[in-house]
NUDRENMAR-145273 format. One record per atom (N, C-alpha, C): z, x, y; residue number from 1; residue in three letters. Coordinates in nm, 3 decimals, decimal comma, always signed. Example, Ala and Ser with C-alpha at 12.3 -4.5 7.8 and 13.67 -1.06 7.14 Angstrom:
// NUDRENMAR-145273
       up     east    north    k    r
   +0,780   +1,319   -0,569    1  ALA
   +0,780   +1,230   -0,450    1  ALA
   +0,780   +1,320   -0,330    1  ALA
   +0,708   +1,285   -0,225    2  SER
   +0,714   +1,367   -0,106    2  SER
   +0,787   +1,290   +0,003    2  SER
END
This chain:
// NUDRENMAR-145273
       up     east    north    k    r
   -2,296   -0,736   -3,369    1  MET
   -2,255   -0,657   -3,485    1  MET
   -2,117   -0,598   -3,458    1  MET
   -2,019   -0,651   -3,527    2  ALA
   -1,881   -0,608   -3,502    2  ALA
   -1,859   -0,464   -3,549    2  ALA
   -1,949   -0,416   -3,636    3  ASP
   -1,922   -0,285   -3,695    3  ASP
   -1,988   -0,170   -3,621    3  ASP
   -2,055   -0,199   -3,510    4  GLU
   -2,122   -0,090   -3,440    4  GLU
   -2,026   -0,023   -3,343    4  GLU
   -2,024   +0,109   -3,348    5  ARG
   -1,931   +0,187   -3,267    5  ARG
   -1,962   +0,176   -3,118    5  ARG
   -1,857   +0,180   -3,037    6  TRP
   -1,868   +0,189   -2,892    6  TRP
   -1,809   +0,322   -2,848    6  TRP
   -1,868   +0,378   -2,745    7  LEU
   -1,816   +0,498   -2,681    7  LEU
   -1,755   +0,456   -2,547    7  LEU
   -1,626   +0,483   -2,530    8  ILE
   -1,554   +0,447   -2,408    8  ILE
   -1,516   +0,578   -2,340    8  ILE
   -1,569   +0,599   -2,220    9  VAL
   -1,550   +0,726   -2,151    9  VAL
   -1,470   +0,704   -2,023    9  VAL
   -1,360   +0,776   -2,009   10  GLY
   -1,285   +0,776   -1,884   10  GLY
   -1,322   +0,899   -1,804   10  GLY
   -1,364   +0,880   -1,680   11  LEU
   -1,403   +0,994   -1,596   11  LEU
   -1,282   +1,047   -1,521   11  LEU
   -1,281   +1,179   -1,501   12  GLY
   -1,173   +1,243   -1,427   12  GLY
   -1,199   +1,392   -1,419   12  GLY
   -1,103   +1,464   -1,367   13  ASN
   -1,107   +1,610   -1,363   13  ASN
   -0,997   +1,664   -1,452   13  ASN
   -1,026   +1,766   -1,535   14  PRO
   -0,924   +1,819   -1,625   14  PRO
   -0,823   +1,905   -1,551   14  PRO
   -0,705   +1,918   -1,608   15  GLY
   -0,604   +2,008   -1,552   15  GLY
   -0,492   +1,932   -1,484   15  GLY
   -0,372   +1,988   -1,494   16  ALA
   -0,252   +1,921   -1,443   16  ALA
   -0,260   +1,896   -1,293   16  ALA
   -0,326   +1,983   -1,220   17  GLY
   -0,333   +1,968   -1,076   17  GLY
   -0,404   +1,842   -1,030   17  GLY
   -0,490   +1,787   -1,116   18  TYR
   -0,567   +1,668   -1,080   18  TYR
   -0,510   +1,540   -1,141   18  TYR
   -0,411   +1,553   -1,229   19  ALA
   -0,370   +1,442   -1,316   19  ALA
   -0,338   +1,313   -1,242   19  ALA
   -0,273   +1,322   -1,125   20  GLY
   -0,234   +1,202   -1,053   20  GLY
   -0,332   +1,156   -0,947   20  GLY
   -0,447   +1,223   -0,938   21  ASN
   -0,545   +1,191   -0,834   21  ASN
   -0,608   +1,054   -0,852   21  ASN
   -0,650   +0,995   -0,741   22  ARG
   -0,724   +0,869   -0,749   22  ARG
   -0,852   +0,885   -0,833   22  ARG
   -0,915   +1,002   -0,823   23  HIS
   -1,039   +1,028   -0,896   23  HIS
   -1,017   +1,026   -1,047   23  HIS
   -0,891   +1,032   -1,091   24  ASN
   -0,862   +1,037   -1,234   24  ASN
   -0,823   +0,902   -1,291   24  ASN
   -0,852   +0,794   -1,219   25  ALA
   -0,821   +0,661   -1,270   25  ALA
   -0,885   +0,637   -1,407   25  ALA
   -1,007   +0,689   -1,426   26  GLY
   -1,075   +0,671   -1,555   26  GLY
   -1,000   +0,737   -1,669   26  GLY
   -0,950   +0,859   -1,645   27  TYR
   -0,869   +0,928   -1,746   27  TYR
   -0,746   +0,845   -1,782   27  TYR
   -0,682   +0,789   -1,679   28  MET
   -0,558   +0,713   -1,702   28  MET
   -0,583   +0,593   -1,792   28  MET
   -0,696   +0,524   -1,767   29  VAL
   -0,729   +0,407   -1,849   29  VAL
   -0,766   +0,451   -1,991   29  VAL
   -0,838   +0,563   -2,003   30  ALA
   -0,872   +0,614   -2,137   30  ALA
   -0,745   +0,645   -2,217   30  ALA
   -0,645   +0,701   -2,149   31  ASP
   -0,517   +0,729   -2,217   31  ASP
   -0,454   +0,601   -2,269   31  ASP
   -0,458   +0,495   -2,188   32  GLU
   -0,400   +0,367   -2,229   32  GLU
   -0,474   +0,309   -2,349   32  GLU
   -0,608   +0,318   -2,348   33  ILE
   -0,686   +0,264   -2,460   33  ILE
   -0,658   +0,344   -2,586   33  ILE
   -0,649   +0,477   -2,573   34  ALA
   -0,617   +0,561   -2,690   34  ALA
   -0,482   +0,520   -2,748   34  ALA
   -0,385   +0,492   -2,659   35  ALA
   -0,253   +0,449   -2,706   35  ALA
   -0,264   +0,316   -2,782   35  ALA
   -0,346   +0,226   -2,733   36  ARG
   -0,362   +0,095   -2,797   36  ARG
   -0,424   +0,105   -2,936   36  ARG
   -0,514   +0,201   -2,954   37  ILE
   -0,578   +0,214   -3,086   37  ILE
   -0,500   +0,309   -3,177   37  ILE
   -0,389   +0,360   -3,125   38  GLY
   -0,309   +0,453   -3,205   38  GLY
   -0,379   +0,585   -3,226   38  GLY
   -0,471   +0,619   -3,135   39  GLY
   -0,548   +0,743   -3,150   39  GLY
   -0,484   +0,856   -3,072   39  GLY
   -0,501   +0,976   -3,121   40  ARG
   -0,455   +1,095   -3,049   40  ARG
   -0,576   +1,173   -3,002   40  ARG
   -0,574   +1,213   -2,876   41  PHE
   -0,686   +1,293   -2,827   41  PHE
   -0,684   +1,429   -2,895   41  PHE
   -0,802   +1,470   -2,940   42  ARG
   -0,816   +1,603   -3,001   42  ARG
   -0,941   +1,665   -2,942   42  ARG
   -0,948   +1,795   -2,951   43  ALA
   -1,067   +1,864   -2,901   43  ALA
   -1,187   +1,813   -2,978   43  ALA
   -1,285   +1,764   -2,906   44  GLY
   -1,404   +1,710   -2,970   44  GLY
   -1,524   +1,798   -2,942   44  GLY
   -1,638   +1,750   -2,986   45  LYS
   -1,761   +1,821   -2,956   45  LYS
   -1,797   +1,797   -2,809   45  LYS
   -1,893   +1,874   -2,763   46  PHE
   -1,955   +1,848   -2,633   46  PHE
   -1,856   +1,851   -2,516   46  PHE
   -1,765   +1,948   -2,518   47  ARG
   -1,673   +1,967   -2,404   47  ARG
   -1,601   +1,838   -2,366   47  ARG
   -1,538   +1,779   -2,464   48  SER
   -1,461   +1,657   -2,438   48  SER
   -1,344   +1,652   -2,535   48  SER
   -1,245   +1,569   -2,500   49  THR
   -1,143   +1,534   -2,598   49  THR
   -1,170   +1,390   -2,639   49  THR
   -1,149   +1,361   -2,767   50  VAL
   -1,181   +1,228   -2,818   50  VAL
   -1,068   +1,174   -2,903   50  VAL
   -1,060   +1,041   -2,906   51  ALA
   -0,966   +0,970   -2,994   51  ALA
   -1,045   +0,857   -3,060   51  ALA
   -1,031   +0,845   -3,190   52  ASP
   -1,103   +0,741   -3,265   52  ASP
   -1,008   +0,636   -3,316   52  ASP
   -1,058   +0,515   -3,327   53  GLY
   -0,979   +0,407   -3,383   53  GLY
   -1,054   +0,276   -3,371   53  GLY
   -0,979   +0,168   -3,385   54  ARG
   -1,040   +0,035   -3,371   54  ARG
   -0,970   -0,042   -3,262   54  ARG
   -1,050   -0,105   -3,177   55  LEU
   -0,999   -0,188   -3,069   55  LEU
   -1,038   -0,331   -3,104   55  LEU
   -0,939   -0,413   -3,136   56  ASP
   -0,967   -0,550   -3,183   56  ASP
   -1,069   -0,550   -3,298   56  ASP
   -1,057   -0,453   -3,387   57  GLY
   -1,146   -0,448   -3,503   57  GLY
   -1,277   -0,374   -3,481   57  GLY
   -1,310   -0,343   -3,358   58  THR
   -1,435   -0,273   -3,329   58  THR
   -1,411   -0,122   -3,330   58  THR
   -1,493   -0,045   -3,405   59  PRO
   -1,475   +0,100   -3,404   59  PRO
   -1,511   +0,158   -3,267   59  PRO
   -1,420   +0,239   -3,215   60  VAL
   -1,443   +0,299   -3,084   60  VAL
   -1,411   +0,448   -3,088   60  VAL
   -1,481   +0,521   -3,004   61  THR
   -1,446   +0,659   -2,973   61  THR
   -1,415   +0,662   -2,825   61  THR
   -1,292   +0,701   -2,791   62  VAL
   -1,250   +0,713   -2,652   62  VAL
   -1,263   +0,860   -2,615   62  VAL
   -1,330   +0,887   -2,504   63  ALA
   -1,356   +1,027   -2,468   63  ALA
   -1,318   +1,054   -2,324   63  ALA
   -1,270   +1,178   -2,301   64  LYS
   -1,247   +1,229   -2,167   64  LYS
   -1,323   +1,361   -2,155   64  LYS
   -1,430   +1,363   -2,075   65  PRO
   -1,501   +1,490   -2,057   65  PRO
   -1,408   +1,597   -1,999   65  PRO
   -1,420   +1,718   -2,049   66  LEU
   -1,337   +1,829   -2,000   66  LEU
   -1,409   +1,913   -1,895   66  LEU
   -1,528   +1,867   -1,858   67  THR
   -1,598   +1,930   -1,747   67  THR
   -1,539   +1,873   -1,619   67  THR
   -1,577   +1,926   -1,506   68  TYR
   -1,537   +1,860   -1,382   68  TYR
   -1,622   +1,736   -1,363   68  TYR
   -1,575   +1,649   -1,276   69  MET
   -1,635   +1,517   -1,257   69  MET
   -1,787   +1,523   -1,242   69  MET
   -1,837   +1,617   -1,160   70  ASN
   -1,980   +1,618   -1,129   70  ASN
   -2,065   +1,671   -1,244   70  ASN
   -2,001   +1,708   -1,355   71  GLU
   -2,075   +1,751   -1,474   71  GLU
   -2,041   +1,665   -1,596   71  GLU
   -1,993   +1,543   -1,570   72  SER
   -1,950   +1,454   -1,679   72  SER
   -2,064   +1,413   -1,772   72  SER
   -2,186   +1,418   -1,723   73  GLY
   -2,298   +1,365   -1,800   73  GLY
   -2,324   +1,437   -1,931   73  GLY
   -2,310   +1,571   -1,931   74  GLY
   -2,338   +1,649   -2,052   74  GLY
   -2,256   +1,602   -2,172   74  GLY
   -2,123   +1,594   -2,157   75  PRO
   -2,042   +1,545   -2,268   75  PRO
   -2,078   +1,403   -2,311   75  PRO
   -2,105   +1,315   -2,214   76  VAL
   -2,137   +1,176   -2,249   76  VAL
   -2,268   +1,170   -2,327   76  VAL
   -2,368   +1,244   -2,280   77  ALA
   -2,498   +1,244   -2,348   77  ALA
   -2,486   +1,306   -2,487   77  ALA
   -2,404   +1,411   -2,499   78  GLY
   -2,384   +1,474   -2,629   78  GLY
   -2,321   +1,378   -2,730   78  GLY
   -2,218   +1,308   -2,687   79  LEU
   -2,151   +1,211   -2,776   79  LEU
   -2,243   +1,094   -2,808   79  LEU
   -2,319   +1,050   -2,710   80  ARG
   -2,413   +0,940   -2,735   80  ARG
   -2,513   +0,980   -2,845   80  ARG
   -2,566   +1,104   -2,834   81  GLY
   -2,661   +1,150   -2,934   81  GLY
   -2,598   +1,166   -3,071   81  GLY
   -2,476   +1,219   -3,073   82  TYR
   -2,405   +1,242   -3,198   82  TYR
   -2,383   +1,111   -3,274   82  TYR
   -2,343   +1,007   -3,201   83  TYR
   -2,316   +0,878   -3,266   83  TYR
   -2,439   +0,787   -3,268   83  TYR
   -2,549   +0,834   -3,211   84  ARG
   -2,675   +0,757   -3,205   84  ARG
   -2,652   +0,619   -3,146   84  ARG
   -2,594   +0,617   -3,027   85  LEU
   -2,558   +0,491   -2,964   85  LEU
   -2,663   +0,443   -2,866   85  LEU
   -2,681   +0,312   -2,865   86  ASP
   -2,756   +0,247   -2,759   86  ASP
   -2,674   +0,258   -2,630   86  ASP
   -2,738   +0,280   -2,513   87  PRO
   -2,659   +0,290   -2,389   87  PRO
   -2,574   +0,165   -2,363   87  PRO
   -2,617   +0,051   -2,414   88  GLY
   -2,540   -0,073   -2,399   88  GLY
   -2,408   -0,070   -2,472   88  GLY
   -2,388   +0,032   -2,559   89  HIS
   -2,261   +0,047   -2,630   89  HIS
   -2,176   +0,159   -2,571   89  HIS
   -2,207   +0,194   -2,447   90  ILE
   -2,128   +0,294   -2,374   90  ILE
   -2,058   +0,225   -2,258   90  ILE
   -1,929   +0,252   -2,244   91  VAL
   -1,851   +0,201   -2,131   91  VAL
   -1,797   +0,322   -2,055   91  VAL
   -1,828   +0,330   -1,927   92  VAL
   -1,776   +0,438   -1,843   92  VAL
   -1,674   +0,377   -1,746   92  VAL
   -1,553   +0,431   -1,748   93  ILE
   -1,445   +0,383   -1,661   93  ILE
   -1,429   +0,482   -1,546   93  ILE
   -1,435   +0,431   -1,423   94  HIS
   -1,430   +0,524   -1,310   94  HIS
   -1,362   +0,460   -1,190   94  HIS
   -1,316   +0,547   -1,100   95  ASP
   -1,258   +0,504   -0,973   95  ASP
   -1,369   +0,455   -0,881   95  ASP
   -1,337   +0,357   -0,795   96  GLU
   -1,437   +0,298   -0,706   96  GLU
   -1,380   +0,283   -0,565   96  GLU
   -1,436   +0,359   -0,471   97  LEU
   -1,391   +0,355   -0,331   97  LEU
   -1,418   +0,221   -0,265   97  LEU
   -1,526   +0,155   -0,305   98  ASP
   -1,568   +0,033   -0,235   98  ASP
   -1,495   -0,092   -0,283   98  ASP
   -1,397   -0,075   -0,369   99  LEU
   -1,314   -0,189   -0,411   99  LEU
   -1,171   -0,166   -0,364   99  LEU
   -1,104   -0,270   -0,316  100  PRO
   -0,963   -0,254   -0,275  100  PRO
   -0,879   -0,206   -0,394  100  PRO
   -0,774   -0,131   -0,364  101  PHE
   -0,684   -0,086   -0,469  101  PHE
   -0,635   -0,208   -0,549  101  PHE
   -0,639   -0,195   -0,681  102  GLY
   -0,590   -0,302   -0,766  102  GLY
   -0,698   -0,396   -0,817  102  GLY
   -0,821   -0,380   -0,768  103  THR
   -0,932   -0,465   -0,810  103  THR
   -1,004   -0,401   -0,928  103  THR
   -1,049   -0,486   -1,021  104  ILE
   -1,126   -0,436   -1,135  104  ILE
   -1,257   -0,515   -1,141  104  ILE
   -1,366   -0,444   -1,157  105  ARG
   -1,496   -0,508   -1,170  105  ARG
   -1,571   -0,445   -1,287  105  ARG
   -1,649   -0,528   -1,355  106  LEU
   -1,731   -0,480   -1,466  106  LEU
   -1,877   -0,504   -1,430  106  LEU
   -1,962   -0,410   -1,469  107  LYS
   -2,105   -0,433   -1,450  107  LYS
   -2,186   -0,349   -1,548  107  LYS
   -2,310   -0,391   -1,565  108  LEU
   -2,405   -0,317   -1,648  108  LEU
   -2,511   -0,262   -1,555  108  LEU
   -2,532   -0,131   -1,560  109  GLY
   -2,636   -0,069   -1,478  109  GLY
   -2,597   -0,063   -1,331  109  GLY
   -2,697   -0,034   -1,249  110  GLY
   -2,674   -0,022   -1,105  110  GLY
   -2,673   +0,123   -1,061  110  GLY
   -2,656   +0,142   -0,931  111  GLY
   -2,660   +0,277   -0,875  111  GLY
   -2,529   +0,350   -0,896  111  GLY
   -2,521   +0,473   -0,843  112  ASP
   -2,399   +0,551   -0,860  112  ASP
   -2,307   +0,540   -0,738  112  ASP
   -2,358   +0,478   -0,629  113  ASN
   -2,273   +0,451   -0,512  113  ASN
   -2,203   +0,578   -0,461  113  ASN
   -2,272   +0,691   -0,471  114  GLY
   -2,214   +0,815   -0,422  114  GLY
   -2,110   +0,877   -0,514  114  GLY
   -2,094   +0,820   -0,634  115  HIS
   -1,995   +0,873   -0,729  115  HIS
   -2,060   +0,983   -0,812  115  HIS
   -2,011   +1,106   -0,796  116  ASN
   -2,075   +1,221   -0,862  116  ASN
   -2,068   +1,213   -1,013  116  ASN
   -1,962   +1,155   -1,067  117  GLY
   -1,951   +1,140   -1,212  117  GLY
   -2,057   +1,046   -1,265  117  GLY
   -2,076   +0,932   -1,200  118  LEU
   -2,179   +0,837   -1,244  118  LEU
   -2,318   +0,897   -1,229  118  LEU
   -2,340   +0,969   -1,119  119  ARG
   -2,472   +1,030   -1,098  119  ARG
   -2,503   +1,124   -1,213  119  ARG
   -2,404   +1,204   -1,253  120  SER
   -2,423   +1,298   -1,363  120  SER
   -2,448   +1,227   -1,496  120  SER
   -2,372   +1,121   -1,521  121  VAL
   -2,388   +1,046   -1,648  121  VAL
   -2,527   +0,982   -1,654  121  VAL
   -2,568   +0,917   -1,545  122  SER
   -2,699   +0,850   -1,544  122  SER
   -2,812   +0,952   -1,564  122  SER
   -2,799   +1,067   -1,499  123  ALA
   -2,903   +1,170   -1,512  123  ALA
   -2,909   +1,222   -1,656  123  ALA
   -2,792   +1,247   -1,715  124  ALA
   -2,789   +1,304   -1,850  124  ALA
   -2,835   +1,203   -1,956  124  ALA
   -2,801   +1,076   -1,935  125  LEU
   -2,842   +0,973   -2,032  125  LEU
   -2,987   +0,932   -2,012  125  LEU
   -3,041   +0,960   -1,892  126  GLY
   -3,177   +0,918   -1,862  126  GLY
   -3,188   +0,768   -1,839  126  GLY
   -3,076   +0,702   -1,816  127  THR
   -3,075   +0,558   -1,789  127  THR
   -2,948   +0,523   -1,712  127  THR
   -2,957   +0,411   -1,638  128  ARG
   -2,837   +0,358   -1,573  128  ARG
   -2,781   +0,240   -1,649  128  ARG
   -2,846   +0,203   -1,759  129  ASP
   -2,812   +0,078   -1,828  129  ASP
   -2,698   +0,096   -1,927  129  ASP
   -2,585   +0,140   -1,874  130  TYR
   -2,461   +0,145   -1,953  130  TYR
   -2,356   +0,064   -1,877  130  TYR
   -2,250   +0,026   -1,947  131  ASN
   -2,146   -0,057   -1,886  131  ASN
   -2,053   +0,028   -1,802  131  ASN
   -2,008   -0,029   -1,690  132  ARG
   -1,909   +0,039   -1,607  132  ARG
   -1,790   -0,053   -1,587  132  ARG
   -1,672   +0,004   -1,597  133  VAL
   -1,550   -0,065   -1,556  133  VAL
   -1,501   +0,009   -1,433  133  VAL
   -1,506   -0,059   -1,320  134  ARG
   -1,479   +0,002   -1,189  134  ARG
   -1,335   -0,029   -1,149  134  ARG
   -1,258   +0,074   -1,124  135  VAL
   -1,117   +0,060   -1,089  135  VAL
   -1,103   +0,087   -0,940  135  VAL
   -1,068   -0,017   -0,864  136  GLY
   -1,062   -0,005   -0,719  136  GLY
   -0,951   +0,088   -0,672  136  GLY
   -0,988   +0,185   -0,587  137  ILE
   -0,887   +0,276   -0,529  137  ILE
   -0,879   +0,261   -0,378  137  ILE
   -0,964   +0,175   -0,319  138  GLY
   -0,959   +0,153   -0,175  138  GLY
   -1,030   +0,263   -0,096  138  GLY
   -1,042   +0,239   +0,034  139  ARG
   -1,110   +0,333   +0,123  139  ARG
   -1,011   +0,431   +0,183  139  ARG
   -1,057   +0,551   +0,220  140  PRO
   -0,967   +0,646   +0,284  140  PRO
   -0,922   +0,595   +0,422  140  PRO
   -0,800   +0,629   +0,462  141  PRO
   -0,751   +0,585   +0,593  141  PRO
   -0,819   +0,663   +0,705  141  PRO
   -0,836   +0,595   +0,818  142  GLY
   -0,888   +0,663   +0,936  142  GLY
   -1,020   +0,732   +0,910  142  GLY
   -1,026   +0,858   +0,948  143  ARG
   -1,151   +0,932   +0,934  143  ARG
   -1,146   +1,032   +0,819  143  ARG
   -1,052   +1,012   +0,729  144  MET
   -1,043   +1,108   +0,617  144  MET
   -1,173   +1,108   +0,536  144  MET
   -1,216   +1,226   +0,498  145  ASP
   -1,334   +1,243   +0,415  145  ASP
   -1,308   +1,180   +0,278  145  ASP
   -1,399   +1,090   +0,232  146  PRO
   -1,379   +1,031   +0,100  146  PRO
   -1,362   +1,135   -0,012  146  PRO
   -1,432   +1,248   +0,002  147  ALA
   -1,421   +1,353   -0,101  147  ALA
   -1,279   +1,409   -0,109  147  ALA
   -1,210   +1,414   +0,006  148  ALA
   -1,071   +1,459   +0,007  148  ALA
   -0,978   +1,349   -0,044  148  ALA
   -1,010   +1,226   -0,006  149  PHE
   -0,927   +1,111   -0,044  149  PHE
   -0,918   +1,094   -0,196  149  PHE
   -1,032   +1,105   -0,264  150  VAL
   -1,030   +1,081   -0,409  150  VAL
   -0,952   +1,189   -0,483  150  VAL
   -0,936   +1,307   -0,421  151  LEU
   -0,860   +1,415   -0,485  151  LEU
   -0,714   +1,415   -0,443  151  LEU
   -0,671   +1,311   -0,373  152  ARG
   -0,530   +1,295   -0,341  152  ARG
   -0,465   +1,208   -0,447  152  ARG
   -0,335   +1,228   -0,465  153  ASP
   -0,262   +1,142   -0,557  153  ASP
   -0,247   +1,003   -0,496  153  ASP
   -0,226   +0,906   -0,584  154  PHE
   -0,196   +0,771   -0,536  154  PHE
   -0,067   +0,775   -0,453  154  PHE
   -0,057   +0,685   -0,356  155  SER
   +0,062   +0,678   -0,272  155  SER
   +0,180   +0,627   -0,353  155  SER
   +0,299   +0,640   -0,297  156  ALA
   +0,420   +0,594   -0,367  156  ALA
   +0,411   +0,445   -0,396  156  ALA
   +0,364   +0,367   -0,298  157  ALA
   +0,351   +0,222   -0,319  157  ALA
   +0,248   +0,192   -0,428  157  ALA
   +0,136   +0,264   -0,425  158  GLU
   +0,032   +0,243   -0,526  158  GLU
   +0,083   +0,282   -0,664  158  GLU
   +0,162   +0,389   -0,671  159  ARG
   +0,210   +0,434   -0,802  159  ARG
   +0,296   +0,328   -0,871  159  ARG
   +0,366   +0,246   -0,789  160  LYS
   +0,444   +0,137   -0,848  160  LYS
   +0,353   +0,035   -0,916  160  LYS
   +0,235   +0,013   -0,858  161  GLU
   +0,140   -0,085   -0,912  161  GLU
   +0,048   -0,025   -1,018  161  GLU
   +0,040   +0,107   -1,022  162  LEU
   -0,059   +0,174   -1,106  162  LEU
   -0,051   +0,137   -1,254  162  LEU
   +0,068   +0,130   -1,315  163  PRO
   +0,071   +0,093   -1,457  163  PRO
   +0,008   -0,044   -1,483  163  PRO
   +0,029   -0,138   -1,390  164  PHE
   -0,031   -0,270   -1,404  164  PHE
   -0,183   -0,261   -1,395  164  PHE
   -0,231   -0,183   -1,299  165  LEU
   -0,375   -0,168   -1,279  165  LEU
   -0,440   -0,103   -1,402  165  LEU
   -0,378   +0,002   -1,453  166  VAL
   -0,432   +0,071   -1,571  166  VAL
   -0,435   -0,023   -1,691  166  VAL
   -0,329   -0,101   -1,705  167  ASP
   -0,319   -0,199   -1,813  167  ASP
   -0,430   -0,303   -1,804  167  ASP
   -0,454   -0,354   -1,682  168  ARG
   -0,557   -0,456   -1,662  168  ARG
   -0,696   -0,397   -1,688  168  ARG
   -0,718   -0,273   -1,647  169  ALA
   -0,848   -0,211   -1,670  169  ALA
   -0,872   -0,193   -1,820  169  ALA
   -0,767   -0,156   -1,894  170  ALA
   -0,780   -0,145   -2,040  170  ALA
   -0,807   -0,283   -2,101  170  ALA
   -0,740   -0,386   -2,048  171  ASP
   -0,768   -0,523   -2,093  171  ASP
   -0,914   -0,559   -2,070  171  ASP
   -0,968   -0,516   -1,955  172  ALA
   -1,107   -0,546   -1,920  172  ALA
   -1,203   -0,482   -2,020  172  ALA
   -1,173   -0,358   -2,060  173  VAL
   -1,256   -0,291   -2,161  173  VAL
   -1,249   -0,368   -2,292  173  VAL
   -1,129   -0,409   -2,331  174  GLN
   -1,112   -0,485   -2,454  174  GLN
   -1,191   -0,615   -2,449  174  GLN
   -1,184   -0,685   -2,335  175  ALA
   -1,256   -0,811   -2,320  175  ALA
   -1,406   -0,789   -2,328  175  ALA
   -1,454   -0,681   -2,267  176  LEU
   -1,597   -0,649   -2,271  176  LEU
   -1,645   -0,634   -2,415  176  LEU
   -1,568   -0,562   -2,495  177  LEU
   -1,608   -0,540   -2,634  177  LEU
   -1,597   -0,666   -2,718  177  LEU
   -1,494   -0,747   -2,694  178  SER
   -1,471   -0,860   -2,783  178  SER
   -1,543   -0,987   -2,740  178  SER
   -1,563   -1,007   -2,608  179  THR
   -1,623   -1,133   -2,562  179  THR
   -1,757   -1,115   -2,493  179  THR
   -1,795   -0,992   -2,462  180  GLY
   -1,922   -0,968   -2,393  180  GLY
   -1,902   -0,957   -2,243  180  GLY
   -2,004   -0,904   -2,177  181  LEU
   -1,992   -0,873   -2,034  181  LEU
   -1,969   -0,997   -1,948  181  LEU
   -2,048   -1,102   -1,970  182  GLY
   -2,038   -1,221   -1,885  182  GLY
   -1,899   -1,282   -1,888  182  GLY
   -1,845   -1,299   -2,009  183  ALA
   -1,712   -1,359   -2,022  183  ALA
   -1,606   -1,268   -1,961  183  ALA
   -1,621   -1,137   -1,981  184  ALA
   -1,523   -1,043   -1,926  184  ALA
   -1,529   -1,046   -1,773  184  ALA
   -1,650   -1,053   -1,717  185  GLN
   -1,663   -1,061   -1,571  185  GLN
   -1,595   -1,188   -1,519  185  GLN
   -1,618   -1,300   -1,586  186  ASN
   -1,555   -1,426   -1,544  186  ASN
   -1,404   -1,414   -1,546  186  ASN
   -1,351   -1,350   -1,649  187  ALA
   -1,206   -1,340   -1,665  187  ALA
   -1,144   -1,248   -1,560  187  ALA
   -1,211   -1,139   -1,527  188  PHE
   -1,149   -1,036   -1,442  188  PHE
   -1,191   -1,044   -1,296  188  PHE
   -1,309   -1,099   -1,268  189  HIS
   -1,354   -1,102   -1,130  189  HIS
   -1,290   -1,215   -1,051  189  HIS
   -1,254   -1,322   -1,120  190  GLY
   -1,201   -1,437   -1,049  190  GLY
   -1,054   -1,424   -1,012  190  GLY
   -0,981   -1,343   -1,088  191  GLU
   -0,836   -1,348   -1,076  191  GLU
   -0,778   -1,260   -0,967  191  GLU
   -0,858   -1,166   -0,916  192  GLN
   -0,800   -1,071   -0,821  192  GLN
   -0,773   -1,138   -0,686  192  GLN
   -0,657   -1,116   -0,635  193  ARG
   -0,626   -1,165   -0,499  193  ARG
   -0,683   -1,065   -0,400  193  ARG
   -0,743   -1,114   -0,290  194  PRO
   -0,792   -1,018   -0,192  194  PRO
   -0,677   -0,937   -0,136  194  PRO
   -0,703   -0,810   -0,115  195  SER
   -0,598   -0,722   -0,064  195  SER
   -0,574   -0,752   +0,084  195  SER
   -0,449   -0,756   +0,122  196  SER
   -0,420   -0,780   +0,264  196  SER
   -0,417   -0,648   +0,342  196  SER
   -0,429   -0,533   +0,267  197  GLY
   -0,424   -0,402   +0,330  197  GLY
   -0,544   -0,383   +0,416  197  GLY
END
């Protein structure tokens, strides 16, 4: 059904101090998708900012929860209830430590892999069966605590690649909506070159 709305959620932490953090990759992709649909983020219900529009003809609401990452579930569940959406029509975009920087993976369901935002969303929705677009940020160097690593800004070298990565992640969301999960996985999972880092 081309006319059924999708909810696209970018996870991150609000506030200028977090804007460039690896943990805010989801926010960055949400911004790109909002730009593509010509939508402007406005204060929405359920402690989030939202932008509405059409992505390749499909009605979408792009949302960024304004809670901190570990409380992202409340806004997502609120928006899901408001639009009466099936969890299969929810896409959550998030940073992923277990993928090399620059890698994009799509999946439906699964665990939270230690990601506090996903844990909160799954708990609030009462299901794990929503779509995820995972944006690889790589592992922390040496013995750095992953919790500290995700709250660091991308490195200078990564920042040069970041616009490309954000663009590809937005493309992946578009492909998911227009061609379905399997086709989108085939398109995006095969093309990534293994990182030599």
